[in-house]
Each structure stands twice: as C-alpha cells, then as structure tokens.
VEXDREN-2710 file (C-alpha; in Angstrom, 1 decimal):
% VEXDREN-2710
k/r/px/py/pz
1/PRO/0.0/0.1/0.1
2/LEU/1.1/3.5/-0.7
3/PRO/1.3/6.2/2.0
4/TRP/-0.9/8.4/-0.1
5/PRO/-4.2/8.0/-2.0
6/MET/-3.8/7.0/-5.7
7/GLN/-6.1/7.3/-8.8
8/VAL/-5.3/6.3/-12.2
9/ILE/-7.3/7.8/-14.9
10/VAL/-7.5/5.3/-18.1
11/VAL/-8.7/7.0/-21.3
12/GLU/-10.2/4.3/-23.4
13/ARG/-11.3/4.6/-26.9
14/PRO/-14.3/2.7/-28.3
15/LEU/-13.2/-1.0/-29.6
16/ASP/-13.9/-0.2/-33.3
17/GLU/-12.1/2.9/-33.1
18/LEU/-9.2/1.3/-31.3
19/GLN/-8.8/-1.4/-34.0
20/GLU/-9.0/1.2/-36.8
21/ARG/-6.3/3.2/-35.1
22/ILE/-4.1/0.0/-34.6
23/ARG/-4.5/-0.8/-38.5
24/HIS/-3.7/2.7/-39.5
25/ARG/-0.5/2.8/-37.4
26/THR/0.6/-0.3/-38.6
27/GLU/0.2/0.8/-42.1
28/LYS/2.1/3.9/-41.2
29/MET/4.8/2.2/-39.6
30/ILE/5.3/-0.1/-42.6
31/ALA/5.2/2.9/-44.9
32/GLU/7.6/4.7/-43.2
33/GLY/10.3/2.1/-43.4
34/LEU/9.8/-0.6/-40.6
35/LEU/11.7/-3.2/-42.9
36/ASP/14.5/-0.8/-43.5
37/GLU/14.8/0.2/-39.8
38/VAL/15.0/-3.4/-38.9
39/ARG/17.4/-4.1/-41.5
40/GLY/19.6/-1.2/-40.3
41/LEU/19.4/-2.4/-36.9
42/LEU/20.5/-5.9/-37.8
43/ARG/23.7/-4.4/-39.7
44/LEU/24.7/-2.6/-36.3
45/GLY/24.8/-6.1/-34.8
46/TYR/21.2/-6.3/-33.0
47/ASP/19.7/-9.7/-33.3
48/ARG/16.5/-11.6/-32.5
49/SER/17.5/-11.9/-28.7
50/SER/18.3/-7.9/-28.4
51/PRO/16.1/-6.5/-25.9
52/GLY/14.2/-4.1/-28.4
53/MET/14.1/-6.6/-31.0
54/VAL/11.3/-8.7/-29.1
55/THR/8.6/-6.1/-29.2
56/VAL/5.6/-6.1/-31.3
57/GLY/6.4/-4.9/-34.9
58/TYR/9.9/-5.9/-34.8
59/VAL/9.4/-9.6/-34.3
60/GLU/7.4/-9.6/-37.5
61/ALA/9.6/-7.6/-39.3
62/LEU/12.4/-9.9/-38.4
63/GLU/10.3/-12.8/-39.6
64/CYS/9.4/-11.1/-42.9
65/ILE/13.3/-10.4/-43.5
66/GLU/14.5/-13.9/-43.0
67/GLY/11.7/-15.0/-45.5
68/LEU/9.3/-17.0/-42.9
69/ILE/6.5/-14.8/-43.6
70/SER/5.5/-12.4/-46.6
71/GLU/5.0/-8.7/-46.0
72/SER/1.1/-9.3/-46.1
73/GLU/1.3/-11.6/-43.4
74/MET/3.8/-9.5/-41.5
75/ARG/1.1/-6.7/-41.6
76/GLN/-1.8/-8.9/-40.4
77/GLN/0.4/-10.4/-37.6
78/ILE/1.4/-7.1/-36.3
79/ILE/-2.3/-6.1/-36.4
80/ILE/-3.2/-9.2/-34.6
81/HIS/-0.6/-8.9/-32.1
82/THR/-1.0/-5.2/-31.3
83/ARG/-4.7/-5.9/-30.8
84/GLN/-4.1/-8.8/-28.4
85/TYR/-1.5/-6.5/-26.5
86/ALA/-4.0/-3.6/-26.2
87/LYS/-6.7/-6.2/-24.7
88/ARG/-4.2/-7.6/-22.3
89/GLN/-3.5/-3.8/-21.0
90/ARG/-7.2/-3.0/-21.0
91/THR/-7.8/-6.1/-18.7
92/TRP/-4.8/-5.3/-16.3
93/PHE/-6.2/-2.0/-15.8
94/ARG/-9.9/-3.0/-15.7
95/HIS/-8.9/-5.2/-12.4
96/ARG/-7.0/-2.4/-10.3
97/HIS/-9.2/-0.8/-8.0
98/TYR/-7.5/2.6/-8.3
99/THR/-8.5/3.0/-11.8
100/ARG/-11.0/5.0/-13.4
101/PRO/-11.9/4.4/-17.0
102/VAL/-13.0/7.4/-19.0
103/CYS/-14.2/6.9/-22.7
104/CYS/-12.2/9.2/-25.3
105/ASP/-14.5/11.5/-26.9
106/ARG/-14.6/15.4/-27.5
107/ASP/-15.6/15.8/-23.7
108/THR/-12.7/13.7/-22.3
109/VAL/-10.6/16.6/-21.3
110/GLN/-13.3/18.0/-19.3
111/ARG/-14.2/14.7/-17.6
112/VAL/-10.5/13.8/-16.7
113/MET/-10.3/17.2/-15.3
114/SER/-13.3/16.9/-13.3
115/LEU/-11.8/13.4/-11.9
116/TRP/-8.6/15.1/-11.2
117/THR/-10.1/17.8/-9.2
118/ASP/-12.6/15.5/-7.4
119/ALA/-9.9/13.2/-6.6
120/PRO/-9.8/11.9/-3.0
121/GLY/-6.9/13.5/-0.7
END
C-alpha cells in the first residue's frame, strides 16, 4: 500500500475506433520504413535476442526479412499482436481498484479534469 491515495485515469477508446487506429498505425509504420529500420539494426549487430527486437512489430519484421512470412502476413500479424497487447492492457487496468476508465471523446478533457480535481486526498 502507498502512503497516499492514488487514482489512475485510464482513457479508453471504443473498441472499433481502437482497432482502426491500430490498423492505421501499422500501415504507417510499414510505409515509413519499418523493414529498412530493422535491416539497419541488424547491420549494427542487433539480433533476435536484443531487448528492443522482441517487441510487436520488430518480431514480425524480422520474420519477414528472414523469409518466414510475407509482407502481407507481417502486416496482419502486427495488427493481430497489437490488438492482443491492447486487450491485455485493458484487462490489466480493469482489475485495478485505483483506476477510473474514461471513454475518449470530445468531452474527455473536461471529464478527466473533473476526476482529477474531485480526487480524494
């Protein structure tokens, strides 16, 4: 237990919007050179076991570069794995008694500020 009250405000998006944002972000990462970035890291001596290379996006890019999956499969796997990660995050926060979920929409800032100013302690 902490010696002071704590409250974490979790800003959530509707699931369909979250999934669309994940798809868009994946497309943008690939278009902005994900594969070239990973190739550059490999040239610098990083490999599959390097800490940063075991994250969503890099794992799939490595598999694509190694010829294990196609670029299309890489894209789909990044989307799927990112959705799974987001679901784990949402579940983790949901089970914390000190979190307050707030749906992200145009009134989010006002609601978050009211939660902040009305917080105990």
